C-alpha angles and dihedrals in degrees: 000000000000115000121227110263090246094054121116112259117238117266104266124232115247107205095198112032093178091053097086112183099196126015114178114166088186103046106167118208137182123235134189085216120111089263094061096222144320150208128274137161116262130196124172134186136182113248130220089253098062092263138098138254116210124195111197111193122207114228104168096250110131124319113010119253087243093058090048098043093120094048094044092048091049093051094047094046088056093048099044116043123211127033112348129196116195120196124186113220123202119191121228109286139085090080093311116112092199143054119272129212125192126177117230122215106190110171125179112268095011135089114258121256132203135204125191116250104175133047102017123165120245092253093063112102090229096051100102095044094046090044087052092047092047090049092046098046115327097093093044091053090052092057098032118117133173116260 
């Protein structure tokens, strides 16, 4: 079965979650929003499928990673060739006592879309797949740091 071009790609397997390719606590990004840009945390891994997984962590400095999703995705796509999956990471706060991950789909000429990765309620059709991905590597990715 072929997926539509605008479908969210599957969450990739990261064979070595503690082998962080890039860790930048002060990743600077541009945004066309009024703020002009911001800072976020950035961690990138190679995936089993010759691509990359990037987790961009919101830290409240400048434009939010959500408001700059298109520009962040464009910058990361230019820097990391091959398939790229971008996840927005929100730390506990704003009423939530847990981390939150959302997958970003920012295609040229289209408005970005998001889908929750973690946590998702059991009624969500993606719950079992995302729970398995979080157990397999997601939790390790959130805690991974370079040596």
